[in-house]
N, C-alpha and C positions, 0 to 999 in steps of 0.2 A: 699337181703340187698341192698339199695342204694349206688351206687358209683358216684365218680366224675370224670369228665373229663374237660380239658379246651381248648377253641378255641379262636381265635382272632376275634374281631369285630372291624373293622376300627383301626387296630392297638392296640387295648387294649384288655388284656386277660380278658376272661369270664367264669366262671365255669359254667358246666352244671351237675346238679344232675340228675341222671337217675337210673330207676330200669327195670330189665329185667323179663319177665315171665319165667316160665319153658318151656322147648322144644325148638325146633329149629327155629320154625317159618316157614314162614314169618308172623310177627304179625302185627296187627293194631297198630298204635301208637298215643298218644296224647301229646301234649305241655302243659304243666302245668305252669300257670302264679300264682306265689306265692302272698300270703296276705303280710300284713305289717311285719308279723314275719320272713319273708324270709325262709331260710332253717331250719325251726325248726320242731318239733315233728309232728305238724299238716301237713305240706308239705310232710314230709316223709311218714305220714300215708296215705295221698292222692296218692302218688305214689305206695305204697304198696297195696292199694286197687285195683288200675288199673292193677298191675301186676297179682292179684288174678284173674282178669277178662280175663286173657290172653292178656293184653295190654302192649306194651312197652311205658314207659311214661318218659319225659325229662322235666325238670324245670330249664330255665336259670336263672343265678343270675344277675337280672337287677339293682343291687346295685353296678355293678362294676365301674360305670362311676366315675371319679375323683370329679366332682362336688358334689357327695352324699358322697363319702368316705372321703373327706377332710374336710366336715363340720358335724362331729359326733354331735349328739344331737339335730340337727335342723330337723324339719319335712318336709324333702324334699321328693318330688317324682321324679322319672326318667322322662326325657323329653319325649314326645310322639315320636319324631323324633328318639332318641335313642332307645326306646322300640321297634320301627318297625325294626330297624337294628338287634337288639338282638333277635326277633322272627325270622326274616329271616335268621340269622346265625345258629340258632337252627334248622330250617327246613333243611337248607343244610348239618348240621353235622347228622341229622336223615337219610337223603336220601343216605348217604354213607355207611349206616350199611347193612349188608346182611341179618340179621335176622328180618328186619321189611319190611312192604309193605307200602310204601309211598303213595299209591293210597287210602289207609284208613287211613286218618290222620284227627285228630280233635284237638280242643283246648278247655281247661277248666281252669277256675280261680274263685277264691273267693275274696271278698272285692276288693280292688284296682286290684286284679288279674282278677276279673270279668269284670271290664272295661277294662283292657288290652286285654281279650279274645275277647270282642266286635271288639276293634281296631285292633288285629292281623287278624280276619276273614274278616274285611272289606277290608284290604289290600292284603291278601294272598288268592287267589282263590283256593288254593291246600285244604284248609280245608272243610271238608265234614260235620263236625258237630263243633258247638259253644256252650259251656256249660257255662253259667254264674251265679254266686251266689252273690245276693246283691250287684250289680255293682253300686257304687255310682259315683259322678262326672262325669256323661255322657255328661253333657252340658258345660264342662269345658276344656279347653287347658291346658295341662301341657307342659310349655316352651314357645316355639314361639307362640306369639298371632296371627300370620298370619296363623298358622296351623289349619285346621278343627277340632272340636271336634268329639269324637268317635259318638255322635249322628248324627252329619252332615254326617259321612261317611256311616250310615247304608245302604244306597242304593247300596253299593259295595259289600254286602254280598252274598255270594253264597251258604253258609253253611246253613243247618237247625239248627235252634237255640232252645235251652232249657234254660229257666231260673227259678230261685228260689229267694223268696223274703220274708222277715218278715213284717207282716203289721204294727208292731210297730217301724219299721225302719224310721230314718229321712233322710238318705241319702243312698240308694234312698228312698224317701218317696213313699207313695201309688200314689201320684198324679204324681211323676216321672214315676213310673212303667206304668201308664196309658198311659203317652205320648209315651213311648218307644214301648210298645205294640201297640197302635194306628198307629205309623209310621211304624212298620214292617208289619202291616195289610195293610196299604196303599201302601206299596211298594211290597206287594205279596210275601214277605218272610215267608216261613213257620216257625212257631214258637209255642211253648208251654210254657205258664207262669204258676208257681204255687204259691200260696201265703199262708202265715200261720199266723193265729191269735196267740196271746200270744208270738210271737217272733220277735225280733229285728234284728239288725246287728250281722253279725257273730255267727249265731245261730248253726251252725256246728261246731264250734271252741271248742273242749272239753278242751282246755287248758285254757279257760275263763269260770270261775263257773258262773259269773254272766250273760253271755250271751248265753252259751250253753243250747239248748232246745233239749232234747233227741227225743221226738216223731217227731218234724219237722226235725231232723237230719235223723233219720231212714226212715221216708217217703221220703224225697228227695233224700237220696242216692239210694234207691230202684228204685225210678223212674230213676234216672240216669244211674243205671245198666242196666235196661230194654231198656232205650234209646240207649245206646252204643251197647248191644248185637245185637239189631236190625240194627242200622244205620251203624255201622262198620263191619257188617256181621261177628260177632264172632260166632254165633250158626251154626252147620253145614247145617241146612236147608237154611240158607242165602247164605252160599258158594257154595252150589250145584248149 
């Protein structure tokens, strides 16, 4: 069952929702960047799925900043500069745990969390893998216009990238995905992108009857599991 701890990020309290796998470890670990729903049942299910893979997972509550909390009802996104601090604080928190192997660290996210996953992997070289589901707004800055977009920072990624997209999605559109993939190829960043016909944005989200696509969900998560088992050395043959 997921638990909550609280850390300080630039003097602001931030909750971290985390789930431990069974056993003593040390376990590989994933930072989970949540979608618009925050700490909802979908996010909790992602943490549980990762724990079932013997991965420690932690999701920072990036809604903790006062600009967001004080303006309930407005469709605000966290600032990129604040997100970077939140991800860094989460990495620091994880690194102090005895049950994890910080050398086997990855980041995953859905929707806006997919965008955050790219951003985090661009800033923090500790990430070995970056998994992004339908990452919209890659060409926009959240907050300070002088800050580079996630797309502009792709060249800094050291992680291997895995991405999943619905061909009916408008943000990111198929054209957007083509541009991102071409840029990663140009930068010689190893990546695998998978696209699904008949699926749009949030096709993994079982909480949304209109958007959920079971076949795309099952195939994409199966590929995610295989990728994580190989890249984070979960299977014994990888550890030996």
